[in-house]
N, C-alpha and C positions, 0 to 999 in steps of 0.2 A: 481603381474605382470598381472594376467588375468584382473583384474579391470582396469588397465592402458590401456590395449589393447582395452577394450570395450568402453572407453570414448575418445579414441584418435580420432582426427579429420580425416574424410575420404576425405575431399576435395570437398564436395558437399554442405557445409553449406551455402554458399553465392549464389548458383546457382539460387534459387528462386528469390532472390532480383535482380539479373542481368536480368533474364527473365522478371520480372515485369517492370524493368526500360526500357527494349527494347520495350515491347508491350504497355506500357501506352501511349506514343505519338500517336501510330496508333489508339488505342481505342478512344482517345480524338478527333482525326481528324474525325473518323467515326461517333462518337456521334454528333459532331457539324455539320457535313454535313447532317445527318439525320434530325436534328432539323431545320436547315436552309431550307432544302427541304420541310419540313412540313409547315413552314411559307409560302413558295411560293405556295404550293399546296392549302393551306387555302385561300390565296388571289385569286387563280384561281377559286376555288369553289364559292367565293363571287361574282366575276364578271360574272360567268356563271349563278348564281342564279339571279343576277340583270338583265342580258339581257333576260333571259327566262321569269322572272316575269313581266318585263315591256312590253315585246312582247304580253304576254297574256292579260295584262291590256289594251294595245293599240288596240288589236284585237276586243275588245268588247266595247270600248269607242267611241261613235259617235262624230263627229265633233261638233255638237250642245252641247252635254254634256261636251265637253272639253273646252268650252269657246266661241263657235260660229264661230271661224275662224281657219284656219289651223295653223297659228303661235301660237295661244294660246294652241291649241291641242298638237303641237309638244313640246312646252315648258313644259306643264304638264307631258307628257310622258317621256321626257328626265330627268326632275327632279325626276320622279319616278324611272327611271333606276339607277341614282346615289344613291338614297336612298335605293333601294332594294339590291344594291351591297355593302352596308355599306360603301360607299365612301363619303356620304354627311350628315351633321347634319341639314342643312337648304338649302334653294334655293340659298343662296349667298355664302356659304362656303363648300368646299369639300377637299378631300385628294389631296395635290399638285401633279400635273402631270397626274391626271386621266382625262379621256375623255369619251364621249358618242356620239353616232349618232343615231338619230331616223328618220325613213322615213315612209311615207304613200304613196302608189301607188294604186289608184282606178280609172281605166279608165271608169267604168260604173257609177260612182257617178255623180250626177248633182250638181254643175259643177264637171268635172273630177279633180282628185287630183294626183299630182306627185311632191312631195316636201320632203325635208329633212332638219334637223337642227343638227348642231354639237355643242356640249357643251365641253368646255375645262376649265381647271383650271391652274392658274399660280403658281409660286413658293410659294406664300403666301396662296394659297387655295381659292382665289377668283374665283367664277364661272362666265364665260362669255358665253352667248348664241349667236350663229350666227343668221343672218336673215334666214327666210325660203328660202332655195335654191331649184332650179329646179332639179328634178331627184332623184333617190334613193341614199342611202349612198354610198360613194366611196368604191370600193373593196368588195362589197357585192353581193351575188348571186341574180339574178332577176328571177321572175316567171311570168307566165301569169295570168291574172285576178287581183283581189284585194288582196293586202297583205301589211303587216307592217314589217319593219326591225328594229332591234336594235343591237347596237354594244357598248360594254363597255370595257374599258381598264384601267389598273392601273400599274404604275411602282413598281417593287419589288427589293429590294437590296438582293442579294444572297451572303451570307458571307461564306467563307471557310477559312481554316487555313492560307493559303498563300496570301490571299487578298479577294477582293469582286468584284462583277460585278452587273450591273443593268440589270434586265430583265423586259420585259413588258408582263404581262399576259392579255389576251383578250378573249372575247367570242362574238359570233354572233348568232342571232336568227331571223328566218323569220317565220311569222304566217300569215294565211289567215285573211284578214280584214272582219270581220263579221258585223260591225256596219255601213253599208252603208246608207247614208242619202237618204231619199225618197222625199225631197223637191226640 
């Protein structure tokens, strides 16, 4: 009789399985959200690195060293921005939907410089450069004196359990233009 009482079910044998079944979906949602946020954060780090690296490069690259004219200089720096952000394999292909803007403003340069170029990619990843446009990059801070601006953006799909959304991660950088031409 004592043995039968010791082995009799107490009513808690399935409690752990029920608790596990209730908590597993919450744990999976939390884990997938953290992983997706990690991918978005990684993309943001890449575009931040790209904008800062290209701004440092542009700040020390003279117009003469960049090809001799402003358009060639802007093209070289914008291609560098996409490559530094891990968005481009070559000057003709990049991550679809990514974009960059590079500007140089140098009122004391001879002749004075005040132009920007926008680079965009289509759905197939083909890169297209705009012509050299007058003024700094749109929606960028301006400073007095000589400076360069870079802007890099990339679309990111943020997935969660009940769906997904598309985010755009972007970064801006402004540096003083050190490579002023003396000619």
